[in-house]
MARDREN-377704 format. One record per residue (C-alpha): x, y, z; residue in three letters. Coordinates in Angstrom, 1 decimal, padded with zeros to 4 digits. Layout:
PT       u       v       w  resn
PT       X       Y       Z   ala
...
END
This chain:
PT       u       v       w  resn
PT  -038.7  -009.6   038.6   unk
PT  -036.9  -012.8   038.2   unk
PT  -035.0  -014.9   040.9   unk
PT  -033.0  -018.1   040.6   unk
PT  -031.1  -020.4   043.1   unk
PT  -028.3  -022.3   041.3   unk
PT  -027.8  -023.8   038.0   unk
PT  -028.1  -027.5   037.7   unk
PT  -030.3  -029.4   035.2   unk
PT  -032.0  -032.4   036.5   unk
PT  -035.1  -034.3   035.7   unk
PT  -038.0  -034.9   038.4   unk
PT  -040.2  -037.9   037.4   unk
PT  -043.6  -038.2   038.7   unk
PT  -046.1  -039.8   036.5   unk
PT  -048.7  -042.5   036.3   unk
PT  -046.7  -045.7   035.5   unk
PT  -047.0  -048.4   037.9   unk
PT  -044.8  -050.1   040.5   unk
PT  -041.3  -051.0   041.1   unk
PT  -039.6  -054.1   039.4   unk
PT  -036.5  -055.6   037.8   unk
PT  -034.0  -053.2   036.2   unk
PT  -032.0  -055.8   034.4   unk
PT  -031.1  -055.1   030.8   unk
PT  -032.6  -057.5   028.1   unk
PT  -032.0  -058.1   024.5   unk
PT  -034.5  -059.6   022.6   unk
PT  -035.6  -060.6   019.0   unk
PT  -039.2  -060.3   018.4   unk
PT  -040.8  -063.2   016.6   unk
PT  -043.1  -063.2   013.7   unk
PT  -042.1  -061.7   010.4   unk
PT  -043.9  -059.2   008.3   unk
PT  -047.2  -060.4   007.1   unk
PT  -046.8  -058.4   003.8   unk
PT  -047.7  -055.3   002.3   unk
PT  -048.9  -051.9   002.4   unk
PT  -052.6  -052.1   003.2   unk
PT  -054.0  -053.1   006.7   unk
PT  -054.5  -051.5   010.1   unk
PT  -051.2  -050.3   011.5   unk
PT  -051.5  -053.2   013.8   unk
PT  -054.2  -051.7   015.7   unk
PT  -057.4  -052.2   013.8   unk
PT  -057.2  -048.8   012.2   unk
PT  -057.9  -047.6   008.8   unk
PT  -055.1  -048.6   006.5   unk
PT  -053.3  -046.5   003.7   unk
PT  -054.2  -049.1   001.2   unk
PT  -050.8  -048.3  -000.6   unk
PT  -051.5  -044.6  -000.9   unk
PT  -048.9  -042.0   000.0   unk
PT  -050.3  -039.2   002.4   unk
PT  -049.8  -035.6   001.2   unk
PT  -049.4  -032.8   003.5   unk
PT  -051.8  -030.0   003.0   unk
PT  -050.3  -027.2   000.7   unk
PT  -047.4  -029.4  -000.3   unk
PT  -046.9  -030.8  -003.8   unk
PT  -047.9  -034.4  -004.2   unk
PT  -044.9  -036.8  -004.4   unk
PT  -042.3  -034.5  -003.0   unk
PT  -040.6  -035.4   000.0   unk
PT  -039.6  -032.4   002.3   unk
PT  -035.8  -031.7   002.4   unk
PT  -033.8  -032.5   005.4   unk
PT  -030.0  -032.6   006.0   unk
PT  -028.4  -035.9   005.1   unk
PT  -031.7  -037.1   003.4   unk
PT  -032.5  -038.2  -000.1   unk
PT  -033.6  -034.7  -001.1   unk
PT  -031.2  -032.7   001.1   unk
PT  -027.5  -032.0   001.5   unk
PT  -025.7  -032.0   004.8   unk
PT  -024.0  -034.9   006.1   unk
PT  -025.6  -037.8   004.0   unk
PT  -024.9  -038.3   000.3   unk
PT  -027.9  -037.7  -001.7   unk
PT  -028.4  -039.8  -005.0   unk
PT  -030.9  -039.1  -007.7   unk
PT  -034.5  -040.0  -006.9   unk
PT  -035.3  -042.7  -009.4   unk
PT  -038.3  -044.9  -009.8   unk
PT  -038.4  -047.7  -007.3   unk
PT  -040.7  -050.4  -006.4   unk
PT  -043.6  -048.4  -005.0   unk
PT  -046.3  -049.4  -002.8   unk
PT  -048.6  -052.1  -004.6   unk
PT  -045.8  -053.2  -006.8   unk
PT  -045.8  -050.2  -009.1   unk
PT  -043.0  -047.6  -009.7   unk
PT  -043.2  -044.6  -007.5   unk
PT  -040.8  -041.8  -008.5   unk
PT  -042.1  -039.6  -005.7   unk
PT  -040.4  -041.7  -002.9   unk
PT  -036.7  -042.5  -002.5   unk
PT  -035.4  -044.9  -005.1   unk
PT  -035.4  -048.6  -003.9   unk
PT  -034.6  -052.0  -005.4   unk
PT  -030.8  -051.4  -005.2   unk
PT  -030.5  -048.5  -007.6   unk
PT  -030.2  -044.6  -007.0   unk
PT  -030.3  -043.5  -003.5   unk
PT  -027.1  -043.8  -001.5   unk
PT  -028.5  -042.3   001.8   unk
PT  -026.7  -043.6   004.9   unk
PT  -028.9  -046.6   006.1   unk
PT  -027.7  -048.1   009.5   unk
PT  -029.6  -050.7   011.3   unk
PT  -031.8  -051.6   008.3   unk
PT  -031.7  -054.3   005.6   unk
PT  -034.0  -055.3   002.9   unk
PT  -035.8  -057.7   005.4   unk
PT  -035.1  -056.3   009.0   unk
PT  -034.9  -053.2   010.8   unk
PT  -033.2  -052.8   014.1   unk
PT  -034.8  -050.5   016.9   unk
PT  -033.7  -049.5   020.3   unk
PT  -036.2  -049.2   023.2   unk
PT  -035.6  -046.9   026.2   unk
PT  -037.9  -047.9   029.2   unk
PT  -038.2  -046.1   032.6   unk
PT  -036.8  -048.0   035.6   unk
PT  -036.1  -047.4   039.3   unk
PT  -038.0  -045.3   042.1   unk
PT  -038.3  -041.6   041.2   unk
PT  -040.4  -041.4   044.4   unk
PT  -037.5  -041.8   046.7   unk
PT  -036.9  -038.2   047.2   unk
PT  -040.5  -037.8   048.4   unk
PT  -040.5  -040.9   050.8   unk
PT  -042.7  -042.7   048.2   unk
PT  -042.6  -046.1   047.0   unk
PT  -043.5  -045.1   043.5   unk
PT  -041.6  -046.8   040.9   unk
PT  -041.7  -048.9   037.6   unk
PT  -042.3  -052.5   037.1   unk
PT  -039.9  -053.1   034.2   unk
PT  -041.0  -056.7   033.8   unk
PT  -044.6  -055.6   032.7   unk
PT  -043.7  -052.7   030.6   unk
PT  -041.1  -054.7   028.7   unk
PT  -043.7  -057.2   028.1   unk
PT  -046.0  -054.6   026.7   unk
PT  -043.4  -053.3   024.2   unk
PT  -042.5  -056.9   023.1   unk
PT  -046.2  -057.5   022.5   unk
PT  -046.6  -054.5   020.4   unk
PT  -043.4  -055.4   018.4   unk
PT  -045.0  -058.8   017.7   unk
PT  -048.2  -057.0   016.6   unk
PT  -046.3  -054.8   014.3   unk
PT  -044.5  -057.7   012.7   unk
PT  -047.7  -059.6   012.2   unk
PT  -049.3  -056.7   010.4   unk
PT  -046.4  -055.9   008.0   unk
PT  -043.4  -054.6   010.1   unk
PT  -041.8  -051.3   009.8   unk
PT  -041.2  -050.3   006.3   unk
PT  -042.1  -053.7   005.3   unk
PT  -039.2  -055.3   007.4   unk
PT  -039.2  -057.4   010.4   unk
PT  -038.6  -055.4   013.6   unk
PT  -035.6  -056.6   015.9   unk
PT  -035.8  -054.7   019.3   unk
PT  -033.2  -054.3   021.7   unk
PT  -033.9  -052.7   025.2   unk
PT  -032.1  -050.5   027.7   unk
PT  -033.3  -049.2   031.1   unk
PT  -032.9  -045.5   032.3   unk
PT  -033.0  -045.6   036.2   unk
PT  -034.8  -042.5   037.4   unk
PT  -034.3  -043.0   041.1   unk
PT  -031.4  -040.4   041.0   unk
PT  -032.7  -037.4   038.7   unk
PT  -029.6  -035.3   039.0   unk
PT  -028.5  -034.0   035.8   unk
PT  -025.0  -035.4   035.9   unk
PT  -026.5  -038.8   036.7   unk
PT  -029.0  -038.6   034.0   unk
PT  -026.6  -037.2   031.5   unk
PT  -024.1  -040.2   032.0   unk
PT  -026.9  -042.8   031.7   unk
PT  -028.8  -041.5   028.9   unk
PT  -025.6  -040.8   026.8   unk
PT  -024.4  -044.4   027.7   unk
PT  -027.6  -045.7   026.4   unk
PT  -027.2  -043.7   023.2   unk
PT  -023.7  -044.9   022.6   unk
PT  -024.6  -048.4   023.1   unk
PT  -027.6  -048.3   020.6   unk
PT  -025.7  -046.1   018.0   unk
PT  -022.2  -047.5   018.2   unk
PT  -022.5  -051.0   019.6   unk
PT  -025.9  -052.1   018.4   unk
PT  -026.1  -049.8   015.2   unk
PT  -029.8  -049.6   015.4   unk
PT  -031.8  -047.6   012.9   unk
PT  -034.2  -045.7   015.3   unk
PT  -034.7  -045.5   018.8   unk
PT  -038.1  -045.3   020.8   unk
PT  -038.0  -043.5   024.3   unk
PT  -040.7  -044.6   026.8   unk
PT  -039.5  -042.7   029.8   unk
PT  -041.7  -040.1   031.5   unk
PT  -038.8  -038.2   032.7   unk
PT  -037.6  -037.5   029.3   unk
PT  -034.4  -038.5   027.5   unk
PT  -033.6  -035.0   026.7   unk
PT  -030.0  -035.2   028.0   unk
PT  -029.1  -037.5   025.1   unk
PT  -031.0  -035.7   022.3   unk
PT  -027.7  -034.2   021.1   unk
PT  -026.0  -037.6   021.1   unk
PT  -028.7  -039.0   019.0   unk
PT  -028.4  -036.3   016.6   unk
PT  -024.7  -036.7   016.5   unk
PT  -024.9  -040.3   015.5   unk
PT  -027.5  -039.4   013.0   unk
PT  -030.2  -041.8   014.7   unk
PT  -033.8  -040.9   014.7   unk
PT  -035.3  -040.7   018.3   unk
PT  -039.1  -041.0   018.6   unk
PT  -039.9  -039.6   021.9   unk
PT  -043.3  -039.9   023.7   unk
PT  -042.7  -036.5   025.2   unk
PT  -040.7  -033.3   025.1   unk
PT  -039.4  -032.9   028.6   unk
PT  -037.0  -030.0   027.5   unk
PT  -037.4  -029.1   023.8   unk
PT  -038.8  -025.8   022.2   unk
PT  -039.2  -024.7   018.8   unk
PT  -035.6  -023.6   018.6   unk
PT  -034.3  -026.9   019.9   unk
PT  -036.5  -028.9   017.6   unk
PT  -035.1  -026.9   014.7   unk
PT  -031.5  -027.5   015.8   unk
PT  -032.0  -031.2   016.1   unk
PT  -034.0  -031.8   013.0   unk
PT  -034.5  -034.3   011.4   unk
PT  -033.5  -036.5   014.4   unk
PT  -035.9  -035.7   017.2   unk
PT  -039.6  -036.7   016.4   unk
PT  -042.6  -036.4   018.9   unk
PT  -045.6  -037.8   017.4   unk
PT  -048.1  -036.9   020.1   unk
PT  -046.5  -033.9   021.9   unk
PT  -046.2  -030.1   021.8   unk
PT  -043.0  -028.5   022.2   unk
PT  -042.5  -025.6   024.9   unk
PT  -042.4  -022.9   022.2   unk
PT  -045.8  -023.7   020.9   unk
PT  -047.2  -024.2   024.4   unk
PT  -046.0  -020.8   025.3   unk
PT  -048.7  -019.4   023.0   unk
PT  -051.4  -021.9   023.8   unk
PT  -051.3  -021.8   027.8   unk
PT  -052.1  -018.1   027.9   unk
PT  -055.0  -018.3   025.3   unk
PT  -056.5  -021.2   027.3   unk
PT  -056.1  -019.3   030.6   unk
PT  -057.8  -016.1   029.1   unk
PT  -060.7  -018.1   028.0   unk
PT  -061.1  -019.3   031.4   unk
PT  -061.0  -015.9   033.1   unk
PT  -057.9  -016.7   034.8   unk
PT  -055.5  -014.0   034.2   unk
PT  -055.2  -011.2   036.6   unk
PT  -052.8  -008.3   037.2   unk
PT  -050.8  -010.1   040.0   unk
PT  -049.5  -013.4   038.7   unk
PT  -046.4  -015.3   039.4   unk
PT  -044.4  -018.1   037.4   unk
PT  -042.7  -021.0   038.9   unk
PT  -040.1  -022.8   036.7   unk
PT  -037.0  -025.0   036.4   unk
PT  -033.7  -023.3   035.6   unk
PT  -033.1  -024.6   032.1   unk
PT  -032.3  -022.7   029.1   unk
PT  -035.3  -023.9   027.2   unk
PT  -037.6  -022.9   029.9   unk
PT  -036.0  -019.6   030.2   unk
PT  -036.4  -018.9   026.6   unk
PT  -040.0  -020.0   026.5   unk
PT  -040.9  -018.2   029.7   unk
PT  -040.3  -014.8   028.0   unk
PT  -042.7  -015.8   025.2   unk
PT  -045.1  -017.1   027.9   unk
PT  -045.0  -013.9   030.0   unk
PT  -045.2  -011.6   026.9   unk
PT  -048.4  -013.7   025.7   unk
PT  -050.0  -013.5   029.1   unk
PT  -049.4  -009.7   029.2   unk
PT  -050.8  -009.1   025.6   unk
PT  -053.9  -010.9   026.8   unk
PT  -054.4  -008.6   029.8   unk
PT  -052.6  -010.2   032.6   unk
PT  -049.5  -009.1   034.5   unk
PT  -046.6  -011.3   035.7   unk
PT  -045.1  -009.7   038.8   unk
PT  -042.3  -012.4   039.5   unk
PT  -040.8  -015.6   038.0   unk
PT  -038.9  -017.8   040.3   unk
PT  -036.5  -020.6   039.0   unk
PT  -035.5  -023.8   041.0   unk
PT  -033.1  -026.5   040.2   unk
PT  -035.0  -029.9   039.6   unk
PT  -033.9  -031.5   042.6   unk
PT  -036.0  -032.0   045.8   unk
PT  -033.9  -030.1   048.0   unk
PT  -033.8  -027.0   045.6   unk
PT  -037.5  -027.6   045.1   unk
PT  -038.2  -027.4   048.7   unk
PT  -036.1  -024.6   049.6   unk
PT  -036.8  -022.4   046.5   unk
PT  -040.8  -023.2   046.8   unk
PT  -040.7  -022.0   050.4   unk
PT  -039.1  -018.6   049.5   unk
PT  -041.2  -018.2   046.4   unk
PT  -044.5  -018.9   048.4   unk
PT  -043.5  -016.2   051.0   unk
PT  -042.6  -013.6   048.2   unk
PT  -045.7  -014.5   046.0   unk
PT  -047.8  -014.1   049.2   unk
PT  -046.4  -010.8   050.2   unk
PT  -046.9  -009.3   046.7   unk
PT  -050.6  -010.5   046.7   unk
PT  -050.0  -012.9   043.8   unk
PT  -053.2  -014.9   043.3   unk
PT  -052.3  -016.9   040.3   unk
PT  -049.2  -019.1   039.8   unk
PT  -048.4  -020.7   036.6   unk
PT  -046.3  -024.0   036.8   unk
PT  -043.9  -023.6   034.0   unk
PT  -042.0  -026.9   034.4   unk
PT  -042.4  -030.7   033.3   unk
PT  -044.2  -033.4   035.6   unk
PT  -046.1  -033.0   038.8   unk
PT  -043.0  -032.6   041.0   unk
PT  -042.8  -028.8   041.2   unk
PT  -046.7  -028.4   041.9   unk
PT  -046.4  -031.1   044.7   unk
PT  -043.6  -029.5   046.3   unk
PT  -044.9  -025.9   045.9   unk
PT  -048.3  -026.6   046.8   unk
PT  -047.1  -028.4   050.2   unk
PT  -045.2  -025.2   051.0   unk
PT  -048.1  -023.0   050.1   unk
PT  -050.3  -025.0   052.4   unk
PT  -047.9  -024.8   055.3   unk
PT  -047.8  -021.0   054.9   unk
PT  -051.8  -020.8   054.5   unk
PT  -051.4  -019.6   050.8   unk
PT  -053.9  -020.6   048.3   unk
PT  -053.3  -019.2   044.7   unk
PT  -055.0  -020.5   041.7   unk
PT  -052.6  -022.7   039.5   unk
PT  -052.1  -022.7   035.8   unk
PT  -051.2  -026.1   034.5   unk
PT  -050.5  -028.0   031.4   unk
PT  -050.5  -031.4   029.9   unk
PT  -046.7  -031.3   031.0   unk
PT  -047.7  -031.5   034.7   unk
PT  -049.7  -034.5   034.3   unk
PT  -052.7  -033.0   036.0   unk
PT  -054.7  -036.4   036.1   unk
PT  -051.9  -037.6   038.5   unk
PT  -051.5  -034.3   040.4   unk
PT  -055.3  -034.5   041.2   unk
PT  -054.5  -037.7   043.2   unk
PT  -051.7  -036.1   045.3   unk
PT  -052.1  -032.5   045.7   unk
PT  -054.7  -031.5   048.3   unk
PT  -058.2  -030.6   046.6   unk
PT  -058.1  -027.3   048.5   unk
PT  -054.7  -026.3   046.7   unk
PT  -056.1  -027.0   043.4   unk
PT  -059.3  -025.2   043.9   unk
PT  -059.8  -022.9   040.7   unk
PT  -056.9  -024.5   038.9   unk
PT  -057.2  -024.1   035.1   unk
PT  -054.9  -024.8   032.0   unk
PT  -054.4  -026.3   028.6   unk
PT  -054.3  -030.0   027.8   unk
PT  -053.7  -031.9   024.6   unk
PT  -053.0  -035.7   025.8   unk
PT  -056.0  -037.3   027.6   unk
PT  -054.1  -040.0   029.7   unk
PT  -052.1  -037.1   031.2   unk
PT  -054.9  -034.6   031.5   unk
PT  -058.3  -036.1   032.7   unk
PT  -059.4  -039.0   034.8   unk
PT  -062.4  -040.2   036.9   unk
PT  -065.7  -038.5   035.7   unk
PT  -063.7  -036.0   034.0   unk
PT  -062.3  -038.6   031.5   unk
PT  -064.4  -039.5   028.2   unk
PT  -064.8  -043.2   027.8   unk
PT  -062.2  -045.3   026.0   unk
PT  -062.2  -044.6   022.3   unk
PT  -062.3  -047.4   019.5   unk
PT  -058.6  -046.8   018.9   unk
PT  -057.8  -047.1   022.7   unk
PT  -059.8  -050.4   023.2   unk
PT  -058.1  -051.8   019.9   unk
PT  -054.7  -051.1   021.4   unk
PT  -055.7  -052.8   024.8   unk
PT  -057.1  -055.8   023.1   unk
PT  -054.0  -056.3   020.9   unk
PT  -051.5  -056.1   023.9   unk
PT  -053.7  -058.2   026.1   unk
PT  -053.8  -060.9   023.7   unk
PT  -050.1  -061.2   024.0   unk
PT  -049.4  -060.3   027.5   unk
PT  -052.5  -062.1   029.3   unk
PT  -053.0  -058.6   031.1   unk
PT  -056.2  -056.6   031.7   unk
PT  -056.4  -053.1   030.3   unk
PT  -059.8  -051.5   030.2   unk
PT  -059.4  -047.8   030.5   unk
PT  -056.5  -045.1   030.2   unk
PT  -056.6  -044.4   033.9   unk
PT  -057.1  -047.9   035.4   unk
PT  -053.6  -048.7   035.6   unk
PT  -050.1  -047.3   035.0   unk
PT  -049.6  -050.3   032.4   unk
PT  -052.8  -049.2   030.6   unk
PT  -051.3  -045.6   030.1   unk
PT  -048.0  -047.2   029.2   unk
PT  -049.6  -049.6   026.7   unk
PT  -051.4  -046.6   024.8   unk
PT  -048.2  -044.9   024.3   unk
PT  -046.4  -047.8   023.1   unk
PT  -049.1  -048.6   020.7   unk
PT  -048.9  -045.1   019.5   unk
PT  -045.2  -044.7   019.0   unk
PT  -044.6  -048.1   017.1   unk
PT  -047.8  -047.9   015.3   unk
PT  -047.1  -044.4   014.1   unk
PT  -043.5  -045.2   012.7   unk
PT  -045.3  -048.1   010.8   unk
PT  -047.8  -045.9   009.4   unk
PT  -045.4  -043.2   008.3   unk
PT  -042.7  -045.7   006.8   unk
PT  -045.3  -048.0   005.0   unk
PT  -044.7  -046.1   001.6   unk
PT  -041.0  -047.1   002.2   unk
PT  -041.9  -050.8   001.7   unk
PT  -039.6  -052.3  -000.8   unk
PT  -037.7  -049.2  -001.1   unk
PT  -034.3  -048.0   000.1   unk
PT  -034.7  -045.9   003.4   unk
PT  -032.0  -044.1   005.1   unk
PT  -032.0  -042.8   008.7   unk
PT  -032.2  -039.3   007.8   unk
PT  -035.2  -040.1   005.6   unk
PT  -037.5  -041.0   008.4   unk
PT  -038.5  -037.4   009.0   unk
PT  -039.4  -036.7   005.6   unk
PT  -041.8  -039.7   005.7   unk
PT  -043.3  -038.3   009.0   unk
PT  -043.6  -034.9   007.2   unk
PT  -045.4  -036.4   004.5   unk
PT  -048.0  -037.9   006.9   unk
PT  -049.7  -034.4   007.2   unk
PT  -053.0  -034.9   009.1   unk
PT  -053.7  -038.4   007.9   unk
PT  -052.6  -040.3   010.9   unk
PT  -055.4  -041.5   013.1   unk
PT  -053.7  -041.1   016.8   unk
PT  -054.7  -043.1   019.8   unk
PT  -054.1  -040.5   022.4   unk
PT  -054.7  -036.9   020.9   unk
PT  -057.5  -035.8   018.9   unk
PT  -055.4  -034.7   015.9   unk
PT  -052.0  -034.7   014.6   unk
PT  -050.3  -032.7   011.9   unk
PT  -046.8  -033.1   010.5   unk
PT  -044.8  -031.1   008.1   unk
PT  -041.1  -030.2   007.2   unk
PT  -040.9  -027.8   010.1   unk
PT  -043.2  -029.6   012.4   unk
PT  -042.2  -032.9   013.9   unk
PT  -044.1  -032.5   017.1   unk
PT  -047.4  -033.7   016.1   unk
PT  -050.1  -032.8   018.6   unk
PT  -052.2  -030.2   016.9   unk
PT  -055.2  -029.4   019.1   unk
PT  -055.9  -028.5   022.8   unk
PT  -058.7  -027.9   025.2   unk
PT  -059.0  -025.6   028.2   unk
PT  -058.8  -027.6   031.6   unk
PT  -060.4  -026.9   034.8   unk
PT  -060.4  -028.6   038.2   unk
PT  -063.7  -030.1   039.8   unk
PT  -063.6  -030.3   043.5   unk
PT  -066.6  -032.8   043.5   unk
PT  -064.6  -035.5   041.7   unk
PT  -061.0  -034.3   042.6   unk
PT  -060.2  -034.5   038.9   unk
PT  -059.7  -032.2   035.8   unk
PT  -062.2  -031.9   033.0   unk
PT  -061.9  -030.4   029.5   unk
PT  -064.1  -027.5   028.8   unk
PT  -065.0  -025.6   025.6   unk
PT  -063.9  -028.2   022.8   unk
PT  -061.0  -028.6   020.9   unk
PT  -059.1  -025.8   019.4   unk
PT  -056.2  -025.7   016.8   unk
PT  -052.8  -025.1   018.3   unk
PT  -050.9  -024.3   015.1   unk
END
């Protein structure tokens, strides 16, 4: 049985980034030119490639995957012959796109032999307004963190051996209505692609920039997103090669993973419900989710869809709680991004003296939910997680890794801030994402130093990374021609009432 109120696509934002601040737009040129070369530490004190080209398992060495418009693909770009160019370390490298002024004629906007222009989208506003909260974003501190990392990247070789020139735009999440966000995000896309003519865009907006995905694809501009608020396997394929999510898992893959984790935790029963947003992506993946739950012995009696607005969440949650309680549903899977749906649903459940066990994922930011949702409502909650900063906190969180500490040190050196562990402040969590995304593209495009590289070629270089990238935030990444969302392992999650926090349990498992 499935029920739905009305169809509006809006994005709720409830994450862990810190308090309110200025929302003025800024344009900046990062100082410090490339400090040379192909070796080094990706700007984070990490193992360098030392001029080698990573090879994805099972793929022939020296062959870039084919993408529309790329050097090896057809489509909208013009493909030139792959000729020997100045390879890493100074020697010819026929396995990469031609450089040095010959061969490839791939469209290359926002990049020259010495500079590469990027756009950066940063969250702004107060998304807690609808909840009567002062929760919001300090854009002064978040912008300073991005600028610091741009300087670090430039000091350690730049991106593709070019100096990074960054331009900034601010996505106000105070009003999460779909029409407002569509207008805002597409205006940002138009500015970056038509006015500023950037090479690629980095999105650091916990609410997502999914309303502009089609715009960036239309303008043939890669977007490197910290999350996938609304993308499944099908949409990733439709947007290829433009959408890249180095440390995230698309909803299609999670529809397979979550039931497995819940089965391992003994969570599945014959009386389960699903609460979701009324979006095409979530409706498609809900079918796969339910099929996998039932294949593993569970039974979903009802799915309820709400619009992603506070009013709709409140009214739809109230009726869903009434229906679920009447049917004896004892497990509720929250199949929607961010913590907002759980906060509202759990509030309605508490008022109706209904206490099911909840099934959650990294998408719901369990570490944040644990600070807001009453502990008695979270009792018995379980799920699947892949991103430490979203999943675990307090005694449930492992100590900072060497890579996290390296990120904090690099940012602190240039901002004067203090970042000690991923959950110590919103800025610390934000810094980890910034280090990751900028550091990742530097890593992926290091073999393009001295070579022609077009906009459509970025995904090919990303695919060639395979499993060689040492992520800051997730245990392992894997990339390929058909896999541009990189997170590749998950762990089961469960809630501990003594610390009011989530823990990982059972070790890391491959997502596939």
